[in-house]
N, C-alpha and C positions, 0 to 999 in steps of 0.2 A: 856367852852371847851368840845366838844364831841368827841368820838372816834367811829370809825366804823372798825371792824376787820372781813374781809371776811375769813371764815374757812370751807366752805361747801365741799371742794374737797374730794374725796375718798382716797387720799394718796396711789395711787397704786404703786408708786415707793419705798414705805416703807413696802409693804408687806413682811413677814407675819404679822408685828407687828400692822398693822392698820386693821386686819381682826376683832379684838375685841375692839379696842380703836381708836378713832379719832387722826390723827397725831398730832395737837396741844395739846394733853394731854399726849404725850410721855414725859417722865421726862429727863431734862438736869440738871445734878449736883443736883438732888433731887427735882426740881420744874418742872411742866409741861411747855412746850414750850411756850404755850399762857400766863401763869402768868409770866414768865420771861420777855416776850414782854411788857406786861402791866407795869411791874415794871420799866423797862429801859424807857418806854415813860414818865412815871410819873417823872423819875428823870431829864429829860431834858425839861420838860414842865414847864413854869413859871406860868401858871394859874391853878387853881383848875379843875380837870377833873370832870364833872358833870355826863355825861352818857357815857356808853360803851355798843355799840351795837355789838353783836356777830352774824354774818350771817353764819348760820349752815345748814347742813342737819338734818334729823331727827335722832338725836343721842341717844335720850332717856332722861328721866326726871333725872337721876343721873348725866349725864354729863352737862345738863343744870344748875342744881343746883351748880355744881362746878364752872361753868362759872360765874354765879351770884356772888358766894362768892369771885371769883378773883376779880371782879370789886369792890366789898365792901372794900376789903383789901387796895385799894388806895382811899377810901373815895367817890367812884362813885356809881351810880345806874346802875346795869346791866339789859340788855334787850336781848331777844332772837328773831331773826328774821330768816325766812327760805328761802333758795334759792331752789325752787322745781327743777329747771332745770338749768344746767350749760351754761349759755349764754355769760360769759365774765366777765372780771373784772368791767366794768362800770355797768353792770347789778347787780353783786353782791354788789356794794357799794349801788346801788339805792334801795336795799331791806331795807335799813335803811333810807329812805327818809325822815321821819318825824323829824329825828334828824339832818338834813342838812339845818340848819337855822342860822348858824353863825360860828365862828371859829371851825375848825374840824381837826382831824388827822385821816388819813386812814393808816391802818398797816396790811399788809397780814401776816398770822399766821404761816408761814414756814420760817421766818426770824428773827434772832436775831441779835443784833448789840451792838458795844460798842462806846461810844462817850464821849467827854469831853467838851461839850458845853451846853449852854441853848438855846432853840428854840426862834428865833427872830420873834415873833408874829406880828411885825408891817410890816413885808413883805406881799405882796399879797399872796405868796405861797412859799413853800419850797419843793424841791423834793430831797431826799437824794440819792447819788450816790457813787460808788466806782470804781476805774480803774479795768479793768479786761483784761486778755489776750485774751479771745475769746468772743467778744461782741455779736456774731450771735444768742445766745439763750436768749438775753435779750432785754428789751426796752432800748434805750440809748438816750441821750440828747446831743445836740451841744450847744456851747456858743457864745455869741457876744463878743465885745471887751470889755465891761464893766463886763463880767463874768456872766451875766444873760443867761437864756436858750433862744435860738432863734429857737429851733426845737426839736422834739421828733419823734424817729423812733421805731416801734415795731418789734424786732428780725430781723434786717437789713440783706438782702442777700448780700450786698456789705458793705465794711467798710465805716462807716461815723463818728464814735467816739468810744472810749473804756470806756466812762463814763456810767456805767450800772445803771439802776434804781433798787434800792435794794427792793423796795416795801413799803417805808413809805413816807408819804406826808402829809404836812400842807397846809390848804386851809383857807384863812381868810373869804371868802365869799362863805360859804357852800350853800346858796340858789342859787348862780350863778352857781356852779357846778351842782347842781340839775337839773337846768333849761337846761344845755348843755347835760347832760345824757338823759333827757327826749327828746331832739332834736334828738339824735342818735337812741334812741328806737322808736320813732314815725316815722322816716323816714328810718328805718332799714338800718342804716349805720354801716357797720361791717368792720373790718380789720382782715384778716386771719380768716374769718368766725365767729367772735365774736365781741360783743360791747366791745370796749377797752376804759379803763379809760383814757390812754394817749391821745386818740382822743378828748375826752371831755375837758381834761386840754389844749391841743393845740388849741382848739376852743377859750377858755377863754383867751389864750395868744394872739391870732391873734386880739382879740377884746379889748386889752389893759392891760390885767393883766401881771404882771411881775414876773417871776418865778426865784427865786434864788435856788442855789444848797446848799445842806448841805452835808458835808464830814464826814464819820464815820471812826474810827481808825480800827474797825474790822466789817466784814460782815461774820456772821456765818450761814451757810446753813444747813438746816434739810431735805433735799430733798431725801435722800437714806440712807441705813444703814451705809456705811462707812462715809458719810458726817456728819452724827448725832454723831457718835462715835468721830470724830474729834472735832465736836462742843462742846461735853460734855468735852473733854481735855481742850480746850482753855477756856471754861467758868469756869472750875475748877481753872485754873491758874488766871483768872481775879478776881474771887470773894474771893479767899482764905484769903485775908486780911480783908474782910468786913462782911463774913458770917461764922457762926460756921458750921463747915462741918461734924464734928463727934459728933452725938447726945449722950448726957450723958446716955440715955436709951439703948445704943448699948453695946454689950458685945465683948470684945476683949481678947481672951484667948490664951496665948502661940504663939502670932502672931506678925508679923512686918508689920506696915502699912506705905508705902512710900508716903509721901504727894506730891501733893494734892489728896485727896480721899474724896467723901462723904460717909458717913455710916449713914442710917436712924435709927430711933427709933425702938427698938426691934430686930435688926439685931445682928447676932451671928457669929464672925469670930473666928475660932479656928485652932490652929495648921497649919497656913497658912501664905503666904506672898502676900500682897495686894498693888497694886499700881506700879508706880504711874498712876494717871488719871483714877481711877475706881469710879463708882457710885453704891452703893449697897442700894436698896430700903428697906422699913421697913420690919422687920420680916423676911428677909432672911437670909438664913444660909449658910456659906462657911467653908468647913472643909477639912483639909489636901490637900490644893489646892495653886497653884500659879496663880494669876489673875492680869492682867495689862491692861490698856487702853481699858476698857470695861464698858458696862452699864448692870448692873443686876437689874431688876425691884423687885416688892415686893412679899413676901411669896415664894421665890425660894430656892431651895437646890442645892448646887454645892459641890461635893466632889471627892477627888482623881482626881483632875482635873488640867492641865495646859492650860490656856486660855488667849488669848490675841485679841484685835481688834474685840470685839464680843458685840452682843446685845442679852440678854436673858430675855424673857417676864415673866410675873406674873405667880407664882404657877408652874413654870418649875423645872424639875428634871433632872440634868445632872451630870454624872459621867464617869470616865474611860478615853478614848481616848483623848490626847490632840488636840486642834483646835482652828479654828477661826469660831464662831458660829453666826448665825442669827436665833434664836428660838422664836416662837410665844407663846403666853400664853398657859399654860396647857400642854406644850411638855414634853415628856420623851426622854431622850437621853442617852443610856448606852454604853460605848465603850467596 
């Protein structure tokens, strides 16, 4: 089993947090988004994952090494491929074309999910979906009487279905998908100005492939600051029974921690109330403060602060006036 993870986007909706760090490396409950995605896929995949291809921009050697290590943590070999120009989802997947030769999973790196099933790899393919109130911003599927997919529409202008594609796919015949993407590229077939993965999958369906749907219990978005803070909240709730959230190397002095909270190694919480739903990165310090429902990254200093619903970047200094913050790395904010 191979996995291709497109993650070359600039993450503009997550600025200023993506000015110094690619969005898939932003931490959720103490782990980068892409690491949690890989671990969640490994949990539902019945076969050993052999290769994970990260399709990226030029993010630098340090980021690439972290991605290779992420693959190794689930027993796979990591590979980096570059998408030089953003030409659409099908093009992004095709950047990993040499690994499209058998059963494969495609997972876009701005989505996390929770599920209680094992992937049925006997199906021709599976497209994971979730019911949404407003489907116009998503690709959606329609179903036949047997529950298999009978059509896919990218961001429909009029209502056809509320089953939104969450961005995770299983394809049994990776080589067949590669052939269909090549057909789109060679014939310059675009939808809404880009080469769409849904068009390639739809071509496979019309030629006989049967696509099943997979339902997830949670679909957690990391598209902007508020969505990411909410995802951190839900992830803490989901993992609190299976992961150690407070590091033994953290210091908690004259403080109250209201679970669930993640506190990383070397973090120091003093004379403060923390939580619920707070993630504090390694070596950050929070002093004489009240912090809830927030993400604080590494090496930050927060003092004399009342803060909620916030994201605070690495090496940030924050004190004084109470607020709801979205601060990039190396920021200084004094009230």
